[in-house]
Each structure stands twice: as C-alpha cells, then as structure tokens.
N, C-alpha and C positions, 0 to 999 in steps of 0.2 A: 552768865554761861555763854560760851561761844557756840554759834550756830553757823550753818553754811547756807548760802544762797546761790542759785544758778542763774546766770545771765546769758542771753543769746545775742551774739553780734552778727548781723546779717549784711552781707555784701551782695548787692543786686545789680543786674545789668539793666539799668533804667534808661529810657529813651525820652528825649525832649518832646513834651506834649502828647505822649502816648499814654493817656490817662487810663484807658482800659487795660492795656498791657501792664502798666506800672501797678495798677490796683491788683491785678491777678498775681503778680510776683510778690507784692507785699503780703497778700493774704496767704499765699503758699509758704512764705518764710515764717509767718506767725504760727501757722499750723505745725511746721517742723519744730519751731522753738517750743511750743506747748508739748509736743510729743517727746521732746528731749528733757522735759521737766523744768524748763526755764520759767521763772516768775517775772522776768523783765526782758523785753525784746527791743533791741536798738537797731534802727535802720540808718541808711546813709543820708547825707545832706540833700535836701530838696528832692527826696525820692518820689514824692507824689507827682511833681511836674517833670522831673528830670533836671539835672543841674544846668545843661547847656541850652536853655531856652532863649538866651540873648534878650533882645528887645521885646520879645513876647511877655517877659515879666512885667512890662509896663502896661499891658492890656488887662482891663478889669475882668475879662472873661477867663483869664488864666487863674485868677484867684477864685472866681466863681466855681470853675470846674474843680479846683483843688478842694473846696469845701464840699462839693458833691461827692468826691472820692472819700473824704473824711466821713461824710454821712454814711456811706456804704460800709466803711470800716467799723464805725461805731455799732452798726446793726449786725455785722457779720458774726456768726457763732464762733469763728476762729479767734476772735479778739476777746472773748469772755474768759475771765479768770486769769488773765495775764496783763501786766502793765505794758502798754505799747508806746513807743517813742518814735514818731514819724516826722519827716521834714517836709515843709511846704511854705510858700510865701503867704504872708498875712498883712492886710491893710488895717492899721490901727491909727485912729484919728487922722485919716487921709494920708498916712505915711506908710510906705511899703517896708516890711521887715522880712528878713530871712529867719525863719522860726523853726523850733522844735515844738510839736504838739504831743504832750504826754497825757494819755487817757487810760482809764481803767473802768471796765464794766459800764459802758455807756455814760461815763462822766469825764469831762475834760478837767484834768487836775491842774495843768499849767501850760501856758503858751510862753515859751522862752525865746526871745529874740536874740539875734547874734549881736555881740558887743563890739567885736573888732572885725572889720571886713578885709578881705584879701584884695590887694591893689597892685601887686607886682607880678611880673612874668606874664602868665596867661590870664590873669584875673583883673576884672574891672567891675567888681561888685557894687561900688559906689554909683555906678551908672544906673542901677536898678533898685538898690536898697539903701536904707539909712541905718547906721549903727544905733543901737539902743543907748541913750546917753545917761540913764539913771541907774547907776550901779547900786546893787543891793536894795532894789525898790520894785514893788509890783503895784499895779493898779487894775481896775476892772476893764475888761474888754467885752464889748457887746457882741454876742454871738449871732450869726445869721439865723433866720427863722427856721430853716431846715434842720439846723443843729439843735435849736431850742426845743423843737418838737420831739426829738429823740432823748435828749439829756434832761430836759426840764430845767435847765440852767438858762437864765437870761444873760448872765455874764460869767466870765472865767478869769482867773488871775493871769495877768500879762506883765512880764518883766523879768528881772534878774532875781529869780527865786530858786528854792530847792524843795524837794519832796521829803517830808518826814513821815516815817511809818512808826509803829509802836515800838520797834526795836532797832531801827537803824535810820540812816538819812543818806539820800543820794542827790547828786547835783550833775548838771549837764554843761558841757562845753561844745562849741561848734567849730570844727576844723581849725581855722586860723588862730583861734584863741589859745591853742596849745603852743603856738610859735611865738607869741608876743612876750615881751619881757614881764608884763604884769598879768600873767595868766590867772583867770578866775579861780582855778583849782587851789591856788595858794591860800587865798582868803577863805574859801569854802572849807578847806581842810582844817584851818585854824578854828573855824566855827563848829567843827565836829562832823562834817560830812565824811562818810566812810567809803562811798562808792561813787566813782566819777565815770561818766559816759561821754563819748565824743563822736557825733555823727559827722562824717567827713565826705567831701567830694574832691579830694586832692588828685591831681593828674599824675600819671606815671612819669618819673624822671630818674635818670641813672643816679644811683646811690642816694636818692631821696629817702628811701626806706631806712637807711642808716640814721639819718637825721631824726625821723619820726621815732625810731626805737630809742635813741639817746634821750629825746625829750620825754618820752613816757617813763623811761628808767629814772630820769632825774625827778620827775613829778612824784613817782611812787617812793623814791628814796627820801625826798624832802618831807613828805606828809604821811608816809607809812600807811597808805590807803590803796584800795584796788582801783585800777584805771583800765577802761575798755575803750578801744577806738576802732572804727571800721571805715571802709571805703566803698565808693562806687567802683564796679569792675566791668570791663568790656569783653573779657575772654571767657566768662562763665555766665550762665543764665541766672544762677542763684547759688550762694554759698552761705551756710549757717554754721557758726562756730559757737559752742557753749563753753563757759568756764564756771567753776565753782569757787566762790570766795568765802572766807571765814570772817564773820562779823560778830559783834557782841550779842546779837540776837537774830532771830529769823525775820524775814520780811513778812509782815502781816498783811491782811487783805484790806484793812481800812487805812487809807492814805490821806494825808492832809498836806496843804501847800503853805509854805511860809517864806517870806522874803529872807534873803541871806542877812544874817545879823550884822549890824554896823559895828 
C-alpha cells in the first residue's frame, strides 16, 4: 500500500564559526519543519560551523564546538519526534571528514562522510578534508563523552550507509556527489533506496541552477525515486520548504542503519 511522507528542505543563512547563531537558526528550522508535519529535516552542508571556515577547519576547537552544538541539538525539544540531518566536520581515526549527522530522538543513526570532494573553481576541500575511500562500508566511530552521556551510545555507524525504516529506505548525498559521473544515488537506487537527500553548500553562479535541475531530473528519471537538495543562502535568514513524496509505506519511528549493499 502506498503511503506519503513529508520532508523538509531547509536553506539557512549560516555564518563561519557563528556557533550560537547557527544553532539558533538550525533549531528554528527544525521547529518549522515539525509544525509543517515533516518527519525528516534536511539542512545545508556544514551548517553547524558554516561552510566558509577556511583553515579554521584544521583547528581541533572547530570540531569540539561542533559536537557541543550537536549536544544541544540532541537535547533540544524541537528535535524530538523528527529525523534530523545536519552537516558538520568530524575527526575519525585522526582524519577530518565533511559529514552528515543523522539523528533521531537522542540517538545518532549514522555519520555519513563525503565521498567526493569539490576541488574546482571556488573550492579547495581537500585542503581541510579527506574523501571517505570505503564505498558501501560502515565502521564504528567512537563518540565524544558529551554525546555518550546523552545518547547512551559509545559508538555510532560511520561510513557510506543508508537508513532503513520499517516501510522505506533513504540515503544521503553531499553536494559534489550529485555532479560526479559515479554518483552514489545510482547504486543506492538499485539497492532499493526510495528517498535521496543532498545537503549542499554550492555558491551562486549564473545559470548554475540549470545544471543542478538537470542533474536532479536525470537522477529521478534514472532511478524513479524522490530526490531533495538544498543550499546555504545569503539573502534570507531562513527558508523551509516541505514536499510530500509517495512511497510504498510510511516512515515509521524505529530506524536502523545498514551499509549500502555491495
């Protein structure tokens, strides 16, 4: 039986290293998403730190403060009862990754690192981050003590995985991964993922929107699935757009993590 799910795609005006302001805007967007009936909230790339931190990404304090913001989000009443997908840097085995943190009801479901980094034009992501090299593979990531005290989890899944619910399955891409020839959504779609999200930090460029729309149309045509993508924006303080997708079932409240099938 087909059921409908509602996703919220949030474009925020985040500022580099403005942890308090970024946290406030993230919480506000989650509250709006809940009010609109969304069961999944997607935010932009590196929204906790802001995308343009430059060499501050190399400082351990940047990651420390990111986890402090994540701690407040996990405890916030706004984040209860909705799956939240936020972007922040994470140090895994002494290597920095540009990640999505997907959590639900004070539990970290998946830490999904970026597979393909942006290196052309305005972008030098390899200066600060490494791409995750292990496709369709997850391993345990030891969580910092402040997160352990809230979630009760010593570890969380880290890697190229997807989230499976009782009735559907959704996967995540990060910005540049939509533009590469071997986009992860192709393999995930063949493995049965129904909903794809893409937290992006892409800059404004004349007619670049045409490219984005063409790539999303191509992705949905090839795999016949729902695809949602968002951006950081500078001319609005906050924008939340919801969409309703039809899946074979409704998104249930118990979620599990699994590595993408090989």
